[in-house]
C-alpha positions as a LaTeX table, in Angstrom:
\begin{tabular}{lrrr}
\hline
Residue & $x$ (\AA) & $y$ (\AA) & $z$ (\AA) \\
\hline
Met1 & 5.69 & 24.40 & 11.12 \\
Phe2 & 2.79 & 22.48 & 9.55 \\
Val3 & 0.66 & 25.63 & 9.52 \\
Tyr4 & 3.43 & 27.62 & 7.85 \\
Leu5 & 4.11 & 24.93 & 5.24 \\
Ser6 & 0.39 & 24.47 & 4.59 \\
Lys7 & 0.20 & 28.13 & 3.60 \\
Val8 & 3.40 & 28.29 & 1.55 \\
Leu9 & 3.79 & 24.95 & $-0.25$ \\
Pro10 & 0.40 & 24.98 & $-2.02$ \\
Thr11 & 1.44 & 28.14 & $-3.86$ \\
Leu12 & 3.96 & 26.00 & $-5.73$ \\
Val13 & 1.27 & 23.68 & $-7.11$ \\
Tyr14 & $-1.30$ & 26.37 & $-7.88$ \\
Pro15 & $-1.29$ & 27.20 & $-11.62$ \\
Thr16 & 0.46 & 30.56 & $-11.27$ \\
Gly17 & 3.23 & 29.25 & $-9.03$ \\
Phe18 & 3.64 & 26.03 & $-10.99$ \\
Met19 & 3.79 & 27.86 & $-14.33$ \\
Phe20 & 6.35 & 30.25 & $-12.88$ \\
Leu21 & 8.55 & 27.28 & $-11.93$ \\
Cys22 & 8.00 & 25.76 & $-15.38$ \\
Leu23 & 9.11 & 28.94 & $-17.14$ \\
Ile24 & 12.22 & 29.17 & $-14.96$ \\
Ala25 & 13.02 & 25.57 & $-15.90$ \\
Ala26 & 12.39 & 26.33 & $-19.58$ \\
Leu27 & 14.83 & 29.25 & $-19.44$ \\
Ala28 & 17.39 & 27.12 & $-17.61$ \\
Phe29 & 17.32 & 24.46 & $-20.36$ \\
Ile30 & 16.82 & 26.75 & $-23.37$ \\
Asn31 & 20.43 & 26.34 & $-24.57$ \\
Ser32 & 21.52 & 22.99 & $-23.14$ \\
Arg33 & 18.29 & 21.08 & $-23.82$ \\
Pro34 & 16.11 & 23.13 & $-26.20$ \\
Lys35 & 13.68 & 20.26 & $-26.89$ \\
Leu36 & 12.96 & 19.86 & $-23.16$ \\
Ser37 & 12.58 & 23.62 & $-22.89$ \\
Arg38 & 9.93 & 23.62 & $-25.64$ \\
Ile39 & 8.07 & 20.75 & $-23.96$ \\
Ile40 & 7.97 & 22.66 & $-20.68$ \\
Ile41 & 6.65 & 25.78 & $-22.43$ \\
Ile42 & 3.93 & 23.75 & $-24.17$ \\
Leu43 & 3.04 & 22.17 & $-20.81$ \\
Ser44 & 2.72 & 25.64 & $-19.30$ \\
Leu45 & 0.39 & 26.74 & $-22.11$ \\
Ile46 & $-1.77$ & 23.65 & $-21.62$ \\
Ile47 & $-2.02$ & 24.35 & $-17.89$ \\
Ile48 & $-2.98$ & 27.97 & $-18.56$ \\
Trp49 & $-5.71$ & 26.84 & $-20.97$ \\
Ile50 & $-7.14$ & 24.06 & $-18.77$ \\
Thr51 & $-7.25$ & 26.14 & $-15.59$ \\
Gly52 & $-8.02$ & 29.46 & $-17.27$ \\
Thr53 & $-11.15$ & 28.32 & $-19.11$ \\
Pro54 & $-14.31$ & 27.75 & $-17.07$ \\
Leu55 & $-15.09$ & 24.05 & $-17.41$ \\
Leu56 & $-12.68$ & 22.46 & $-14.91$ \\
Ser57 & $-12.63$ & 25.25 & $-12.33$ \\
Asn58 & $-16.41$ & 25.54 & $-12.24$ \\
Leu59 & $-16.90$ & 21.78 & $-12.03$ \\
Met60 & $-14.55$ & 21.67 & $-9.05$ \\
Ile61 & $-16.24$ & 24.62 & $-7.34$ \\
Arg62 & $-19.72$ & 23.28 & $-8.03$ \\
Asn63 & $-18.81$ & 19.90 & $-6.58$ \\
Leu64 & $-17.68$ & 21.51 & $-3.32$ \\
Glu65 & $-20.57$ & 23.95 & $-3.05$ \\
Ser66 & $-23.24$ & 21.30 & $-3.63$ \\
Thr67 & $-22.07$ & 19.12 & $-0.71$ \\
Tyr68 & $-24.69$ & 20.68 & 1.57 \\
Pro69 & $-27.91$ & 22.50 & 0.60 \\
Pro70 & $-28.59$ & 26.07 & 1.72 \\
Tyr71 & $-29.78$ & 26.39 & 5.32 \\
Asn72 & $-33.60$ & 26.25 & 5.40 \\
Gly73 & $-34.09$ & 27.64 & 8.89 \\
Ser74 & $-35.95$ & 24.62 & 10.26 \\
Glu75 & $-33.28$ & 23.72 & 12.85 \\
Thr76 & $-31.82$ & 26.07 & 15.43 \\
Ala77 & $-28.96$ & 26.01 & 17.92 \\
Lys78 & $-27.86$ & 28.14 & 20.84 \\
Val79 & $-24.51$ & 28.95 & 19.20 \\
Ile80 & $-23.86$ & 30.02 & 15.62 \\
Val81 & $-20.21$ & 29.26 & 14.87 \\
Val82 & $-18.57$ & 31.38 & 12.18 \\
Met83 & $-15.34$ & 30.10 & 10.65 \\
Gly84 & $-12.52$ & 32.64 & 10.67 \\
Gly85 & $-11.99$ & 34.83 & 7.62 \\
Gly86 & $-13.66$ & 37.56 & 5.63 \\
Thr87 & $-11.85$ & 40.63 & 6.96 \\
Asp88 & $-9.03$ & 42.98 & 5.99 \\
Ser89 & $-7.13$ & 44.48 & 8.92 \\
Trp90 & $-7.56$ & 48.08 & 10.03 \\
Glu91 & $-4.34$ & 49.46 & 8.60 \\
Tyr92 & $-3.74$ & 52.83 & 6.97 \\
Pro93 & $-5.33$ & 54.11 & 4.76 \\
Arg94 & $-8.31$ & 51.90 & 5.74 \\
Gln95 & $-10.55$ & 53.70 & 8.21 \\
Met96 & $-11.98$ & 50.53 & 9.76 \\
Val97 & $-11.81$ & 46.75 & 9.58 \\
Glu98 & $-13.11$ & 45.97 & 6.09 \\
Leu99 & $-14.87$ & 42.97 & 4.58 \\
Ser100 & $-13.01$ & 40.77 & 2.12 \\
Gly101 & $-14.40$ & 38.14 & $-0.23$ \\
Ala102 & $-15.55$ & 35.78 & 2.52 \\
Gly103 & $-17.14$ & 38.60 & 4.53 \\
Asp104 & $-20.58$ & 37.18 & 3.75 \\
Arg105 & $-19.92$ & 34.78 & 6.62 \\
Ile106 & $-20.17$ & 37.62 & 9.13 \\
Leu107 & $-23.19$ & 39.23 & 7.47 \\
Tyr108 & $-25.12$ & 35.97 & 7.16 \\
Ala109 & $-24.35$ & 34.81 & 10.70 \\
Ser110 & $-25.49$ & 38.19 & 12.04 \\
Lys111 & $-28.68$ & 37.89 & 10.01 \\
Leu112 & $-29.39$ & 34.42 & 11.42 \\
Leu113 & $-28.82$ & 35.72 & 14.95 \\
Lys114 & $-31.28$ & 38.57 & 14.42 \\
Glu115 & $-33.82$ & 36.08 & 13.02 \\
Gly116 & $-33.61$ & 34.07 & 16.24 \\
Lys117 & $-31.90$ & 31.01 & 14.77 \\
Gly118 & $-29.31$ & 31.17 & 17.54 \\
Asp119 & $-28.53$ & 33.09 & 20.74 \\
Leu120 & $-24.78$ & 33.66 & 20.38 \\
Leu121 & $-22.16$ & 34.11 & 17.68 \\
Leu122 & $-18.82$ & 32.37 & 18.14 \\
Phe123 & $-16.05$ & 33.87 & 16.02 \\
Gly124 & $-12.77$ & 31.98 & 15.83 \\
Gly125 & $-9.32$ & 32.41 & 14.37 \\
Ser126 & $-6.06$ & 34.28 & 14.74 \\
Tyr127 & $-3.75$ & 35.69 & 12.10 \\
Tyr128 & $-0.57$ & 33.75 & 11.43 \\
Thr129 & 1.70 & 36.64 & 12.31 \\
Val130 & 4.78 & 35.33 & 10.47 \\
Leu131 & 2.93 & 35.87 & 7.19 \\
Asp132 & 0.48 & 38.65 & 7.99 \\
Gly133 & 2.10 & 40.71 & 10.75 \\
Ala134 & $-1.34$ & 41.59 & 12.13 \\
Glu135 & $-1.90$ & 42.83 & 15.68 \\
Gln136 & $-5.57$ & 41.86 & 15.92 \\
Ser137 & $-7.02$ & 38.39 & 15.60 \\
Val138 & $-9.39$ & 37.39 & 12.85 \\
Ala139 & $-12.00$ & 36.67 & 15.52 \\
Ala140 & $-11.75$ & 40.19 & 16.96 \\
Glu141 & $-11.97$ & 41.75 & 13.50 \\
Met142 & $-15.05$ & 39.70 & 12.66 \\
Ala143 & $-16.63$ & 40.76 & 15.95 \\
Ala144 & $-15.90$ & 44.41 & 15.15 \\
Ile145 & $-17.78$ & 44.10 & 11.85 \\
Ala146 & $-20.71$ & 42.33 & 13.54 \\
Glu147 & $-20.96$ & 45.09 & 16.14 \\
Glu148 & $-20.88$ & 47.71 & 13.37 \\
Ile149 & $-24.02$ & 46.18 & 11.86 \\
Gly150 & $-25.89$ & 46.02 & 15.13 \\
Val151 & $-24.95$ & 42.81 & 16.93 \\
Ser152 & $-24.70$ & 43.39 & 20.68 \\
Glu153 & $-21.30$ & 42.72 & 22.24 \\
Asp154 & $-22.89$ & 40.40 & 24.82 \\
Lys155 & $-24.04$ & 38.15 & 21.97 \\
Ile156 & $-20.48$ & 37.52 & 20.78 \\
Leu157 & $-17.95$ & 34.92 & 21.90 \\
Leu158 & $-14.32$ & 34.98 & 20.75 \\
Gln159 & $-11.81$ & 32.18 & 20.28 \\
Glu160 & $-8.49$ & 33.70 & 19.23 \\
Gly161 & $-5.98$ & 30.88 & 19.42 \\
Ser162 & $-6.44$ & 28.86 & 16.22 \\
Leu163 & $-4.44$ & 29.05 & 13.02 \\
Asn164 & $-6.31$ & 26.71 & 10.69 \\
Ser165 & $-9.70$ & 25.01 & 10.32 \\
Tyr166 & $-8.71$ & 21.98 & 12.40 \\
Glu167 & $-7.36$ & 24.03 & 15.30 \\
Glu168 & $-10.43$ & 26.24 & 15.10 \\
Ala169 & $-12.78$ & 23.26 & 15.35 \\
Val170 & $-10.83$ & 21.85 & 18.31 \\
Ala171 & $-10.74$ & 25.16 & 20.20 \\
Asp172 & $-14.36$ & 26.03 & 19.42 \\
Ser173 & $-15.49$ & 22.55 & 20.48 \\
Gln174 & $-13.78$ & 22.94 & 23.85 \\
Ile175 & $-15.72$ & 26.16 & 24.44 \\
Leu176 & $-18.97$ & 24.57 & 23.30 \\
Lys177 & $-18.60$ & 21.50 & 25.51 \\
Lys178 & $-17.88$ & 23.66 & 28.55 \\
Met179 & $-21.18$ & 25.39 & 27.79 \\
Gly180 & $-22.92$ & 22.03 & 27.46 \\
Glu181 & $-23.62$ & 22.64 & 23.77 \\
Glu182 & $-23.10$ & 19.82 & 21.30 \\
Gln183 & $-25.08$ & 21.17 & 18.34 \\
Ile184 & $-24.24$ & 24.26 & 16.30 \\
Ile185 & $-25.22$ & 26.18 & 13.23 \\
Leu186 & $-22.00$ & 26.42 & 11.23 \\
Val187 & $-21.47$ & 29.35 & 8.88 \\
Thr188 & $-18.64$ & 29.35 & 6.37 \\
Ser189 & $-18.07$ & 29.68 & 2.63 \\
Ala190 & $-19.85$ & 27.01 & 0.61 \\
Thr191 & $-16.55$ & 25.79 & $-0.85$ \\
His192 & $-15.13$ & 25.37 & 2.66 \\
Met193 & $-18.15$ & 23.72 & 4.27 \\
Arg194 & $-17.23$ & 20.09 & 3.52 \\
Arg195 & $-13.91$ & 20.32 & 5.37 \\
Ala196 & $-15.30$ & 22.50 & 8.16 \\
Val197 & $-18.19$ & 20.14 & 8.94 \\
Ala198 & $-15.83$ & 17.16 & 8.98 \\
Cys199 & $-13.53$ & 18.94 & 11.46 \\
Phe200 & $-16.37$ & 19.62 & 13.92 \\
Glu201 & $-17.92$ & 16.18 & 13.56 \\
Lys202 & $-14.52$ & 14.70 & 14.40 \\
Gln203 & $-14.79$ & 16.57 & 17.72 \\
Gly204 & $-18.23$ & 15.09 & 18.41 \\
Ile205 & $-20.21$ & 18.22 & 17.54 \\
Lys206 & $-23.47$ & 17.91 & 15.59 \\
Val207 & $-23.45$ & 20.41 & 12.74 \\
Ile208 & $-26.28$ & 22.24 & 11.02 \\
Pro209 & $-24.55$ & 23.61 & 7.89 \\
Ala210 & $-25.39$ & 27.16 & 6.81 \\
Pro211 & $-23.20$ & 27.74 & 3.74 \\
Val212 & $-22.77$ & 31.20 & 2.26 \\
Asp213 & $-20.44$ & 33.03 & $-0.13$ \\
Tyr214 & $-21.44$ & 30.91 & $-3.13$ \\
Ala215 & $-19.23$ & 31.33 & $-6.19$ \\
Ile216 & $-21.70$ & 29.79 & $-8.66$ \\
Thr217 & $-25.48$ & 30.26 & $-8.69$ \\
Asp218 & $-27.89$ & 27.85 & $-10.39$ \\
Lys219 & $-28.52$ & 30.44 & $-13.09$ \\
Glu220 & $-24.80$ & 30.85 & $-13.74$ \\
Trp221 & $-24.32$ & 27.08 & $-13.82$ \\
Ala222 & $-27.15$ & 26.67 & $-16.34$ \\
Ala223 & $-25.66$ & 29.39 & $-18.53$ \\
Leu224 & $-22.26$ & 27.74 & $-18.30$ \\
Thr225 & $-23.53$ & 24.34 & $-19.40$ \\
Glu226 & $-25.58$ & 25.66 & $-22.33$ \\
Phe227 & $-23.89$ & 26.48 & $-25.62$ \\
Asn228 & $-24.02$ & 30.18 & $-26.40$ \\
Leu229 & $-22.14$ & 31.58 & $-29.38$ \\
Lys230 & $-21.86$ & 34.99 & $-27.71$ \\
Arg231 & $-20.04$ & 33.37 & $-24.78$ \\
Phe232 & $-17.96$ & 31.00 & $-26.86$ \\
His233 & $-14.81$ & 33.07 & $-26.40$ \\
Thr234 & $-14.95$ & 32.43 & $-22.65$ \\
Trp235 & $-14.53$ & 28.71 & $-23.36$ \\
Ile236 & $-11.38$ & 29.08 & $-25.43$ \\
Ile237 & $-9.58$ & 32.16 & $-24.06$ \\
Pro238 & $-8.10$ & 31.74 & $-20.55$ \\
Gln239 & $-9.20$ & 34.29 & $-17.95$ \\
Ser240 & $-7.62$ & 35.12 & $-14.62$ \\
Gly241 & $-10.92$ & 34.71 & $-12.75$ \\
Asn242 & $-11.10$ & 31.06 & $-13.77$ \\
Ile243 & $-7.54$ & 30.47 & $-12.58$ \\
Arg244 & $-8.42$ & 32.02 & $-9.19$ \\
Ala245 & $-11.51$ & 29.78 & $-8.97$ \\
Phe246 & $-9.39$ & 26.74 & $-9.79$ \\
Glu247 & $-6.90$ & 27.69 & $-7.07$ \\
Thr248 & $-9.72$ & 28.15 & $-4.54$ \\
Ala249 & $-11.08$ & 24.69 & $-5.31$ \\
Leu250 & $-7.64$ & 23.08 & $-5.41$ \\
Lys251 & $-6.84$ & 24.56 & $-1.99$ \\
Glu252 & $-9.93$ & 22.86 & $-0.56$ \\
Tyr253 & $-9.24$ & 19.49 & $-2.18$ \\
Leu254 & $-5.64$ & 19.59 & $-0.96$ \\
Gly255 & $-6.86$ & 20.59 & 2.49 \\
Ile256 & $-9.32$ & 17.70 & 2.63 \\
Phe257 & $-6.62$ & 15.28 & 1.49 \\
Met258 & $-4.07$ & 16.49 & 4.05 \\
Tyr259 & $-6.60$ & 16.58 & 6.89 \\
Arg260 & $-7.60$ & 12.98 & 6.17 \\
Leu261 & $-3.95$ & 11.99 & 5.98 \\
Arg262 & $-3.32$ & 13.45 & 9.43 \\
Gly263 & $-6.50$ & 11.96 & 10.90 \\
Trp264 & $-8.08$ & 15.35 & 11.52 \\
Ile265 & $-11.30$ & 14.46 & 9.72 \\
\hline
\end{tabular}
């Protein structure tokens, strides 16, 4: 139940879901309490502007992504653990398992393996079938992509029984400890790395972070923080991309809060 609620309830506090509820409330009170209705509409516009312009969303993303520096290759581990995600299921009309936004995790982990930074890839994660209706686990889909780009099947381990980051860390750690491995290279999206590292450290695993899938580069951050008249409109006109970035960051902050509340990290 927690897994289901953790996927559904946040949509009500994300800007799009919250504004939708606000507009329903505004319509409900438009005749009986018109002043309250106007206040709710103004609140919705403020939320659109704050989350739809780049300052807040990029600050939140940057804060998450700067938690750990990029992997410098100086430390190695037998197992490279790749957090679940980054694939779209093989369903018609797709002709294969496809990469989604977080697919860089698979590509980067495969690259590190080929460079000799580790001996094995451990892919974890299973679809939550109530919401996704998928027949193949995330782990198996990630493995399929890795094999497509040249990773040998005997270099891949699968863990297909976890539904969230905490369960994935617990299940992966059990596999690692049976192997006698207590240090890993951990590959996941830079925004997700803070929570992922904390989950594994809670299980007694030493983590070498290897973040990937960065949303903001140093060049983009510098451009964002410098005044440019040609880009001024991006500071005052809300854009959907900024709202998506805000929701990505908010999901992580909520996840960190809830995981701490439950004693998972």
